[in-house]
C-alpha positions as CSV (number, residue, x, y, z in Angstrom):
1,M,182.2,102.6,152.6
2,T,185.2,100.3,153.1
3,Q,186.2,98.9,156.5
4,K,189.3,101.2,156.5
5,S,187.3,104.3,155.9
6,I,184.8,103.4,158.6
7,E,187.7,102.9,161.0
8,K,189.2,106.2,160.0
9,A,185.9,108.0,160.6
10,L,185.5,106.3,164.0
11,E,189.1,107.3,164.9
12,I,188.2,110.9,164.0
13,I,185.1,110.8,166.2
14,A,187.1,109.3,169.1
15,V,189.7,112.1,168.7
16,I,187.1,114.8,168.7
17,S,185.5,113.2,171.8
18,G,188.8,113.0,173.5
19,L,189.6,116.6,172.8
20,L,186.1,117.7,174.0
21,Y,186.6,115.6,177.1
22,A,190.0,117.2,177.9
23,W,188.9,120.8,177.3
24,L,185.6,120.4,179.2
25,Y,187.4,118.7,182.1
26,L,190.0,121.5,182.3
27,N,187.0,123.9,182.4
28,N,185.1,121.9,185.1
29,E,182.2,121.0,182.9
30,S,180.5,117.9,184.1
31,I,179.3,116.9,180.6
32,C,183.0,116.0,179.9
33,W,182.4,112.5,181.2
34,Y,180.1,111.6,178.3
35,F,182.8,112.5,175.8
36,A,185.4,110.6,177.8
37,F,183.2,107.5,177.7
38,I,182.4,107.8,174.0
39,G,186.0,108.3,173.0
40,A,187.2,105.4,175.1
41,A,184.6,103.1,173.8
42,I,185.6,103.8,170.2
43,F,189.3,103.5,171.0
44,T,188.6,100.2,172.7
45,W,187.4,98.7,169.5
46,L,190.0,100.4,167.3
47,C,192.9,99.3,169.5
48,Y,191.5,95.7,169.6
49,K,191.3,95.8,165.8
50,R,194.9,97.0,165.5
51,N,196.2,94.4,168.0
52,I,197.1,96.9,170.7
53,L,195.6,94.7,173.3
54,A,196.8,96.3,176.6
55,E,195.7,99.7,175.2
56,A,192.3,98.2,174.4
57,G,192.1,97.1,178.0
58,L,193.2,100.6,179.2
59,Q,190.4,102.1,177.2
60,V,187.9,99.9,179.1
61,F,189.4,101.2,182.3
62,Y,188.9,104.7,181.0
63,M,185.2,104.0,180.4
64,V,184.9,102.8,184.0
65,M,186.7,106.0,185.2
66,A,184.3,108.1,183.1
67,I,181.4,106.6,184.9
68,Y,183.2,107.1,188.2
69,G,183.9,110.8,187.3
70,F,180.3,111.3,186.3
71,L,179.1,109.9,189.6
72,K,181.5,112.2,191.5
73,T,180.7,115.3,189.5
74,N,179.7,117.5,192.5
75,I,182.9,116.9,194.4
76,V,185.3,119.8,194.7
77,W,188.8,118.5,194.4
78,Q,191.6,119.7,196.5
79,E,195.2,119.0,195.5
80,D,196.9,116.3,197.6
81,F,200.6,115.9,198.0
82,W,202.1,112.5,198.4
83,S,205.3,111.6,200.3
84,L,208.4,110.7,198.4
85,Q,208.0,107.1,199.6
86,N,204.6,106.9,198.0
87,H,205.9,108.2,194.7
88,F,208.7,105.7,194.7
89,L,206.3,102.9,195.5
90,L,204.0,103.8,192.7
91,L,206.9,104.3,190.2
92,G,208.4,100.9,191.2
93,S,205.0,99.2,190.9
94,S,204.4,100.8,187.5
95,I,207.8,99.6,186.2
96,A,207.2,96.1,187.6
97,G,203.7,96.1,186.2
98,T,205.0,97.2,182.8
99,I,207.6,94.4,182.7
100,L,205.0,91.8,183.8
101,L,202.4,92.8,181.4
102,S,204.9,93.0,178.6
103,F,206.0,89.4,179.4
104,I,202.4,88.2,179.4
105,L,201.6,89.9,176.1
106,K,204.7,88.4,174.5
107,Q,203.9,84.9,175.7
108,K,200.1,84.8,175.4
109,T,199.1,87.1,172.6
110,Q,200.1,88.4,169.2
111,S,200.4,91.9,170.5
112,A,202.2,94.1,168.0
113,L,204.3,96.2,170.4
114,P,204.1,94.5,173.8
115,L,206.6,96.6,175.8
116,T,205.3,99.9,174.4
117,D,201.7,98.9,174.8
118,S,202.4,97.7,178.4
119,F,204.2,100.9,179.3
120,T,201.4,103.2,178.1
121,T,198.8,101.0,179.8
122,V,200.4,100.6,183.2
123,F,201.6,104.2,183.5
124,A,198.3,105.6,182.3
125,I,196.5,103.7,185.1
126,S,199.0,105.1,187.6
127,G,198.6,108.6,186.1
128,T,194.8,108.3,186.3
129,L,194.9,107.2,190.0
130,L,197.1,110.2,190.7
131,M,194.8,112.5,188.7
132,V,191.6,111.5,190.4
133,N,193.3,112.2,193.7
134,M,194.6,115.5,192.5
135,V,198.3,114.7,193.0
136,H,200.2,117.2,190.9
137,I,202.9,114.8,189.8
138,N,200.2,113.0,187.7
139,W,201.2,115.4,184.9
140,A,204.7,113.9,184.7
141,Y,203.2,110.5,184.2
142,W,201.0,111.9,181.4
143,I,203.9,113.6,179.7
144,A,205.7,110.2,179.5
145,V,202.5,108.3,178.5
146,D,201.4,110.8,175.9
147,A,204.9,111.0,174.3
148,I,205.1,107.2,174.0
149,S,201.4,106.9,172.9
150,I,202.2,109.2,169.9
151,Y,204.7,106.6,168.7
152,L,202.4,103.7,169.5
153,Y,199.4,105.0,167.7
154,Y,201.4,106.3,164.7
155,K,203.2,102.9,164.4
156,R,199.9,101.1,164.4
157,G,198.5,103.3,161.7
158,M,196.2,105.5,163.8
159,K,197.5,108.9,162.8
160,F,194.5,110.8,164.2
161,G,195.0,109.1,167.5
162,A,198.7,110.1,167.5
163,F,197.6,113.7,166.9
164,L,195.3,113.5,169.9
165,F,198.2,112.3,172.1
166,L,200.3,115.2,170.8
167,I,197.6,117.6,172.0
168,Y,197.4,115.7,175.3
169,L,201.2,116.0,175.6
170,I,201.0,119.7,175.2
171,M,198.1,119.8,177.8
172,A,200.2,117.7,180.2
173,I,203.2,120.0,179.9
174,D,200.8,122.9,180.5
175,G,199.3,121.2,183.6
176,F,202.7,120.3,185.0
177,F,204.1,123.8,184.7
178,K,200.8,125.4,185.4
179,L,201.0,127.5,182.3
180,Q,197.2,127.7,182.0
181,F,196.9,127.9,178.2
182,F,193.9,125.6,178.1
183,Y,191.8,126.9,181.0
């Protein structure tokens, strides 16, 4: 097997793990966290190999959040609503974080797409923080992150990963509008 075929096979496994995680999460199955961790671990390595460095770091964050989710499995979540001030603070911080991370990636690394990579990383962290606190607007963050991630992954030659984010985008739209196609 060539290096390229191994990477493609791993990408497919990561995509399948990601889809299983998302579907099981939407259906309140605690086993979902195992698949979240496996998919993120594989994507960490793949993103690093493709020089999407902030995204690789984001995948490490996802592995930590998978462990966090596993440890909190028995908690019943209740939707929380944030004030408009909190939303603007998080949005402003996310924009500033994106600009700062992009600058660092441009100056200190050979990152292939520093602004795109920074946006998906910072806004995904913000979306995750909203998600674990059951703030409904998290879905708007995921719509933006998933749409940009489709481009990022496709541009870096990870077509299966781009497909995963297309499905995630559809799920995020479903979650935002509470259409309930997936659960």
